[in-house]
C-alpha positions in Angstrom: 6.1 -20.2 -77.7 9.1 -18.4 -79.4 9.1 -14.7 -78.3 9.5 -13.7 -82.0 6.6 -15.8 -83.3 3.9 -13.6 -84.9 1.2 -15.0 -82.6 3.1 -14.0 -79.5 3.8 -10.5 -80.9 0.0 -10.0 -81.7 -0.9 -11.2 -78.2 1.7 -8.8 -76.7 0.3 -5.9 -78.7 -3.3 -6.7 -77.7 -2.2 -6.9 -74.0 -0.6 -3.5 -74.3 -3.7 -1.8 -75.7 -5.2 0.1 -72.7 -8.9 -1.0 -73.0 -8.1 -4.6 -73.8 -5.3 -4.9 -71.2 -7.6 -3.7 -68.4 -10.1 -6.4 -69.2 -7.5 -9.0 -69.5 -5.8 -8.0 -66.3 -9.1 -8.2 -64.4 -9.8 -11.6 -65.9 -6.4 -13.0 -65.2 -6.4 -11.7 -61.6 -9.8 -13.3 -61.0 -8.5 -16.5 -62.4 -5.5 -16.3 -60.2 -7.6 -15.9 -57.1 -9.8 -18.8 -58.1 -6.7 -21.0 -58.6 -5.4 -20.0 -55.2 -8.7 -20.8 -53.6 -8.9 -24.1 -55.5 -5.3 -25.0 -54.5 -6.2 -24.5 -50.8 -9.2 -26.8 -51.0 -8.2 -29.2 -53.8 -5.7 -30.9 -51.5 -8.1 -30.9 -48.5 -8.9 -34.6 -47.9 -6.2 -35.8 -50.3 -3.8 -38.1 -48.5 -0.1 -37.3 -48.7 1.4 -40.8 -48.9 4.5 -41.2 -46.6 6.1 -44.3 -45.2 7.2 -44.5 -41.6 10.8 -44.2 -42.8 10.0 -41.0 -44.7 8.2 -39.5 -41.7 11.3 -40.2 -39.6 13.6 -38.7 -42.2 11.5 -35.5 -42.4 11.5 -35.3 -38.6 7.8 -35.0 -38.4 6.4 -35.2 -34.9 2.7 -35.6 -34.0 0.4 -34.5 -31.1 -3.1 -35.5 -30.1 -6.3 -33.6 -30.8 -8.1 -32.9 -27.5 -11.6 -31.7 -26.7 -11.3 -28.0 -25.6 -12.0 -27.4 -22.0 -11.7 -23.7 -22.5 -11.9 -21.3 -25.4 -9.0 -18.9 -25.9 -10.3 -15.4 -26.6 -7.1 -13.4 -26.8 -3.6 -12.9 -25.5 -2.6 -9.4 -24.2 0.7 -8.0 -22.8 0.2 -7.0 -19.2 2.1 -5.4 -16.3 1.9 -6.5 -12.6 0.7 -3.7 -10.3 -0.2 -3.5 -6.6 -3.9 -3.6 -5.7 -5.4 -0.1 -5.1 -5.2 1.2 -1.5 -2.8 -1.6 -0.4 0.3 0.4 -1.0 0.8 3.0 1.7 3.1 6.0 1.8 4.2 6.8 5.4 4.7 10.6 5.5 6.6 12.8 7.9 3.9 15.2 9.5 6.7 17.6 10.6 9.7 18.7 8.6 13.0 17.7 10.1 16.3 15.8 9.7 16.5 12.0 9.5 18.4 10.7 12.5 18.2 7.0 11.6 16.3 4.6 9.3 15.5 1.1 10.5 13.8 -0.1 7.3 15.2 -1.8 4.2 13.3 -2.7 1.0 11.8 -6.2 1.1 11.7 -6.4 4.9 8.5 -7.5 6.6 7.2 -5.1 9.3 4.5 -5.3 11.9 2.1 -2.6 13.0 3.8 -0.2 15.4 7.4 -1.1 14.3 9.7 2.0 14.2 10.8 2.8 10.7 12.5 6.2 10.7 13.5 8.7 13.5 13.6 12.5 12.9 14.7 15.6 14.8 12.2 18.4 14.2 11.9 21.9 15.5 8.4 22.1 14.1 7.4 19.2 16.3 8.9 21.0 19.4 7.0 24.2 18.6 3.8 22.2 18.1 4.2 20.5 21.5 4.9 23.9 23.2 1.8 25.4 21.5 -0.3 22.5 22.7 0.8 22.9 26.3 0.2 26.6 26.2 -3.2 26.1 24.6 -4.1 23.6 27.3 -3.1 26.0 30.0 -5.1 28.9 28.4 -8.1 26.6 28.0 -8.0 25.8 31.7 -7.9 29.5 32.6 -10.7 30.3 30.1 -12.9 27.6 31.6 -12.4 29.0 35.1 -13.3 32.5 33.9 -16.3 31.2 32.1 -17.6 29.5 35.2 -17.0 32.7 37.3 -19.0 34.7 34.7 -21.9 32.4 34.9 -21.9 32.5 38.7 -21.9 36.3 38.6 -24.7 36.3 35.9 -26.9 34.2 38.2 -26.4 36.9 40.9 -27.3 39.6 38.4 -23.8 41.1 38.7 -22.8 40.8 35.0 -24.7 40.9 31.8 -25.3 37.9 29.6 -22.9 39.4 27.0 -20.0 38.8 29.5 -21.0 35.1 29.8 -21.2 34.7 26.0 -17.8 36.3 25.5 -16.3 33.9 28.1 -17.9 30.9 26.5 -16.7 32.0 23.0 -13.1 32.3 24.3 -13.3 28.8 25.7 -14.4 27.4 22.3 -11.6 29.4 20.5 -8.9 28.0 22.7 -10.4 24.5 22.7 -10.2 24.5 18.9 -6.5 25.4 19.1 -6.0 22.5 21.5 -7.8 20.0 19.2 -5.8 21.2 16.1 -2.5 20.7 18.0 -3.5 17.3 19.2 -4.5 16.3 15.7 -1.2 17.3 14.3 0.6 15.2 16.9 -1.5 12.1 15.9 -0.9 12.2 12.1 0.9 9.1 11.0 0.8 7.4 14.5 4.1 9.0 15.4 5.9 8.3 18.6 7.4 11.4 20.4 10.7 10.8 22.2 11.9 12.5 25.3 14.6 14.4 23.5 12.1 16.1 21.2 12.6 13.8 18.2 9.9 11.6 16.8 9.6 8.2 15.1 7.5 7.1 12.1 5.9 3.7 12.7 4.2 1.1 10.5 0.4 1.6 10.4 -0.2 -2.0 9.4 1.6 -5.3 8.8 3.3 -5.4 5.4 6.5 -5.4 3.4 8.7 -2.4 2.7 8.7 -1.4 -0.9 10.9 1.7 -0.8 12.8 3.8 1.7 13.1 7.4 0.7 14.6 8.7 4.0 18.3 8.3 4.6 20.2 9.5 7.7 21.2 13.1 7.4 18.7 13.9 4.8 16.1 16.7 5.3 12.4 15.9 4.9 9.8 18.5 4.4 6.4 18.2 6.1 4.2 15.5 4.4 7.1 14.1 2.4 6.9 10.3 2.0 9.6 8.6 4.0 8.7 4.9 3.5 6.4 3.0 1.2 5.0 -0.3 2.3 2.7 -3.0 0.7 0.0 -4.2 3.1 -1.2 -7.1 0.9 0.5 -9.8 -1.0 -2.2 -10.0 -3.6 -1.3 -8.7 -7.1 -3.2 -7.1 -10.0 -2.5 -7.2 -13.7 -3.1 -4.3 -16.0 -3.5 -4.6 -19.7 -4.8 -2.5 -22.7 -7.8 -4.1 -24.3 -8.2 -3.1 -28.0 -11.4 -1.5 -29.1 -12.4 -4.5 -31.3 -12.3 -6.7 -28.2 -14.5 -4.5 -26.0 -17.8 -6.3 -25.5 -16.3 -9.8 -25.9 -14.5 -9.8 -22.5 -16.3 -9.1 -19.2 -15.7 -9.0 -15.5 -15.4 -12.5 -14.1 -13.7 -14.0 -17.2 -10.8 -16.3 -16.4 -7.2 -15.4 -17.3 -4.1 -17.6 -17.5 -0.4 -16.6 -17.2 2.5 -18.2 -19.1 3.7 -20.0 -15.9 0.4 -21.7 -15.3 -1.0 -19.3 -12.7 -4.6 -18.2 -13.2 -6.9 -15.3 -12.1 -9.9 -13.4 -13.1 -10.8 -10.1 -14.6 -12.2 -7.6 -12.0 -12.5 -4.4 -14.2 -13.0 -3.5 -17.8 -12.9 0.2 -18.8 -15.9 1.8 -20.5 -14.1 4.4 -22.5 -11.3 4.3 -25.1 -8.0 6.2 -25.0 -8.1 8.5 -28.1 -4.5 7.7 -28.9 -4.2 4.0 -28.3 -7.9 3.2 -29.2 -7.9 0.8 -26.2 -9.4 0.6 -22.7 -7.9 -0.6 -19.4 -8.4 -4.1 -18.2 -7.5 -5.2 -14.7 -7.3 -8.7 -13.3 -6.3 -10.2 -10.0 -4.0 -13.1 -9.3 -3.1 -14.9 -6.1 0.1 -13.9 -4.3 3.2 -15.7 -5.5 6.9 -15.3 -5.0 7.3 -15.8 -8.7 5.7 -12.4 -9.5 6.9 -8.9 -8.6 5.3 -5.5 -9.1 6.4 -3.9 -12.3 7.1 -7.2 -14.1 6.0 -7.4 -17.7 4.1 -10.5 -18.7 1.1 -11.6 -20.8 -2.3 -12.8 -20.0 -4.6 -15.2 -22.0 -8.3 -14.6 -21.6 -10.3 -17.8 -21.8 -14.0 -18.7 -21.6 -16.0 -21.9 -21.5 -16.5 -23.3 -25.0 -19.9 -22.2 -26.4 -19.8 -25.0 -29.0 -17.7 -28.0 -29.9 -14.1 -26.9 -30.1 -10.7 -28.7 -30.1 -7.5 -27.9 -28.4 -4.3 -28.5 -30.3 -0.7 -27.5 -30.3 -0.2 -24.1 -31.9 2.7 -25.6 -33.9 0.1 -27.8 -35.8 -1.4 -24.9 -37.7 -0.3 -24.3 -41.2 -1.5 -21.5 -43.4 -2.2 -22.6 -47.0 -3.7 -20.2 -49.5 -4.6 -17.9 -46.6 -6.6 -20.6 -44.8 -5.6 -22.4 -41.6 -5.0 -26.1 -42.1 -3.7 -29.0 -40.0 -2.1 -32.3 -41.2 -4.0 -35.3 -39.8 -2.0 -38.5 -39.6 -3.5 -41.4 -41.4 -2.4 -45.0 -41.9 -0.6 -44.1 -45.1 0.7 -40.6 -44.3 -1.0 -37.3 -43.7 -4.2 -35.6 -44.9 -4.5 -31.8 -44.9 -7.8 -30.5 -43.3 -9.0 -26.9 -43.1 -9.8 -25.5 -39.7 -11.0 -22.3 -38.1 -8.7 -20.9 -35.4 -10.9 -19.3 -32.7 -8.0 -18.4 -30.3 -4.3 -19.0 -30.0 -1.4 -18.6 -27.6 2.3 -19.3 -28.2 1.8 -22.9 -27.0 -1.7 -24.0 -28.0 -4.8 -23.0 -29.9 -8.5 -23.7 -29.9 -10.0 -24.5 -33.3 -13.2 -25.7 -35.0 -13.2 -28.2 -37.8 -14.0 -31.7 -39.0 -11.8 -33.5 -36.5 -12.1 -36.1 -33.7 -10.6 -36.3 -30.3 -7.6 -38.7 -30.3 -6.6 -37.9 -33.9 -2.9 -37.0 -34.3 -1.6 -33.9 -36.0 1.8 -33.1 -37.4 3.5 -30.4 -35.1 6.8 -30.3 -36.9 8.0 -30.7 -40.5 5.0 -28.7 -41.8 7.1 -26.9 -44.3 8.1 -30.2 -45.9 4.5 -31.4 -45.9 3.5 -28.2 -47.7 6.1 -28.8 -50.3 4.9 -32.3 -50.9 1.4 -31.0 -51.1 2.5 -28.6 -53.8 4.1 -31.3 -55.8 7.7 -30.4 -55.0 
């Protein structure tokens, strides 16, 4: 139609009238959505005829449809962390100066191995106090016995006996406290007054914070060790996924390793609107604490599902489709994607195991489908 024809001008004027244009716009938009929906289904089941030579020229590759052995629930970013209570910080119970360090990150240690040696005046003073308290305790016990003997002969009152016994208990408490301080951290006291920190369990050294010449305050961490080779994974589970994932569900890692979920939080972070998910995986030299990775949560299929390559999915008119290979080309078929990773996907649809789907050249097939 010529833009200057009277009919076009009248239609344009009618379109520009507010009341009429609103009705027309709604009608046209509704028609457009219907056409889009029709386009996404009109070609479903219609074969796109292609010869073997054309398929080769378009570089279309195919992969088989398989019966799903697991249903993909979701994929989440995750971080590898050490299991709780398996990472131990070895602290210096007495302040002092580091004389030597016999530990390096990554080394394996056995229980009782010397890790760090320190010179400490606090340790020397504690040892002196212990010896003095032990001597005072011995004298107090002798005096208490003498008071009890005199009391039996009616030479002293019972108050004297009570006072002597109380003095014994007071000094005995001082002895116990000094002994306790000297056993913190399973330290070894050297003849020269220095002491050594030892490994409380077998493990691997994670970090050495004490260097020769450095000063350590009392209860500062000198060495950190891992006492287990098992690893955990921590991820943030979105609010909409809470309730669909439970303790015991299986997880898969990109390298093929697998584990299981051992904890799912019961409250949401107000900022991220997510809760914490923790899973365990077997020890492996391919993983390191602090590494960023991803986990795929999978379950056993509750109904018939298929497993296909993720590259086989094409979105046409907002609906997931796959292109099924036929004797004469390919046929588009709508499917429902129930879960997906970067490599594969689980779907539901009118498919059969063994059918072959296009996994490359989908853009060209879409163009052919659109008549281009």
